[in-house]
NULOFI-659905 format. One record per residue (C-alpha): x, y, z; residue in three letters; residue number from 1. Coordinates in pm, 1 decimal. Example, Ala and Ser with C-alpha at 12.3 -4.5 7.8 and 13.67 -1.06 7.14 Angstrom:
BEGIN
<<1230.0 -450.0 780.0> 'ALA' 1>,
<<1367.0 -106.0 714.0> 'SER' 2>,
***
This chain:
BEGIN
<<0.0 0.0 0.0> 'MET' 1>,
<<135.1 338.2 -94.7> 'ALA' 2>,
<<230.8 573.0 185.2> 'LYS' 3>,
<<177.1 882.3 -24.8> 'GLN' 4>,
<<-153.0 973.8 -184.7> 'LYS' 5>,
<<-150.4 999.3 -561.7> 'ILE' 6>,
<<-378.8 1249.6 -729.0> 'SER' 7>,
<<-399.0 1292.9 -1105.5> 'ILE' 8>,
<<-519.5 1614.6 -1266.3> 'ASP' 9>,
<<-828.9 1501.6 -1460.2> 'PRO' 10>,
<<-805.7 1779.2 -1719.5> 'ASN' 11>,
<<-437.9 1718.7 -1794.7> 'ALA' 12>,
<<-495.1 1343.8 -1817.8> 'PHE' 13>,
<<-797.7 1376.8 -2045.9> 'ALA' 14>,
<<-614.5 1622.1 -2272.4> 'LEU' 15>,
<<-319.4 1382.1 -2294.1> 'ALA' 16>,
<<-550.9 1094.6 -2385.0> 'VAL' 17>,
<<-720.8 1295.4 -2659.5> 'VAL' 18>,
<<-397.9 1438.7 -2797.6> 'SER' 19>,
<<-246.2 1090.9 -2809.9> 'GLY' 20>,
<<-548.0 945.9 -2987.3> 'SER' 21>,
<<-573.6 881.6 -3357.1> 'ASN' 22>,
<<-914.0 1036.7 -3420.6> 'LEU' 23>,
<<-1009.3 988.8 -3782.2> 'LYS' 24>,
<<-1358.9 1057.2 -3900.7> 'ALA' 25>,
<<-1540.4 1139.6 -4218.5> 'GLU' 26>,
<<-1608.9 1496.4 -4106.5> 'ASP' 27>,
<<-1504.9 1747.7 -3841.7> 'ASP' 28>,
<<-1827.1 1712.8 -3644.7> 'THR' 29>,
<<-1783.1 1336.6 -3605.8> 'ARG' 30>,
<<-1416.0 1380.5 -3511.7> 'ALA' 31>,
<<-1511.6 1644.3 -3252.6> 'SER' 32>,
<<-1777.9 1419.9 -3104.0> 'LYS' 33>,
<<-1533.0 1129.7 -3083.0> 'ASP' 34>,
<<-1272.1 1353.6 -2919.1> 'ALA' 35>,
<<-1526.9 1487.1 -2670.5> 'LEU' 36>,
<<-1645.2 1137.3 -2582.7> 'LYS' 37>,
<<-1285.7 1023.6 -2529.4> 'ARG' 38>,
<<-1206.0 1335.5 -2322.0> 'TYR' 39>,
<<-1510.3 1290.5 -2096.6> 'LEU' 40>,
<<-1444.6 918.7 -2052.1> 'SER' 41>,
<<-1084.8 982.5 -1949.6> 'ALA' 42>,
<<-1184.9 1271.1 -1722.0> 'TYR' 43>,
<<-1450.2 1065.0 -1541.4> 'MET' 44>,
<<-1211.6 771.0 -1507.4> 'LEU' 45>,
<<-953.6 984.6 -1329.0> 'ILE' 46>,
<<-1219.9 1150.7 -1113.2> 'GLU' 47>,
<<-1325.9 801.8 -998.6> 'LYS' 48>,
<<-962.4 702.5 -941.3> 'TYR' 49>,
<<-897.2 1013.7 -731.4> 'ASN' 50>,
<<-1211.8 945.9 -528.3> 'GLN' 51>,
<<-1104.5 585.9 -458.9> 'LEU' 52>,
<<-756.8 707.1 -366.5> 'GLU' 53>,
<<-906.6 958.5 -121.0> 'ASP' 54>,
<<-1121.6 687.9 37.8> 'GLU' 55>,
<<-820.8 458.8 77.6> 'GLN' 56>,
<<-627.8 723.8 266.3> 'PHE' 57>,
<<-924.1 811.9 484.7> 'LYS' 58>,
<<-947.3 447.0 587.2> 'PHE' 59>,
<<-573.3 403.7 648.6> 'THR' 60>,
<<-580.2 700.5 886.0> 'ASN' 61>,
<<-880.9 573.8 1080.0> 'SER' 62>,
<<-884.7 380.7 1410.4> 'PRO' 63>,
<<-1061.0 94.6 1228.7> 'ASP' 64>,
<<-759.5 47.7 1004.4> 'PHE' 65>,
<<-521.7 43.0 1301.4> 'GLU' 66>,
<<-745.5 -213.8 1471.4> 'TYR' 67>,
<<-746.0 -427.6 1155.0> 'LEU' 68>,
<<-366.4 -417.8 1126.3> 'ILE' 69>,
<<-323.6 -514.0 1492.6> 'LYS' 70>,
<<-568.6 -802.1 1447.8> 'ALA' 71>,
<<-381.9 -924.4 1139.1> 'LEU' 72>,
<<-49.0 -905.4 1322.3> 'ASP' 73>,
<<-195.7 -1110.0 1605.3> 'HIS' 74>,
<<-321.3 -1375.2 1363.2> 'VAL' 75>,
<<22.1 -1409.8 1201.6> 'ARG' 76>,
<<190.5 -1468.3 1536.5> 'LEU' 77>,
<<-42.1 -1749.3 1644.0> 'ASN' 78>,
***
């Protein structure tokens, strides 16, 4: 488990995904729609990732997590 929280900028990630994509379409409107769909998908993916990362760190800093770790240590010893 990582000790340091990782947070990815959703806009920068989504722009990188779109700029690295080979978007070919019959017309500009279709290409724009494809780019927008790819941008929004990437943006939402990173938003979800950042949310899960936040939840992980909230749990690791909670008394419940410390209790769980102590219980697991006890099980390993016996």
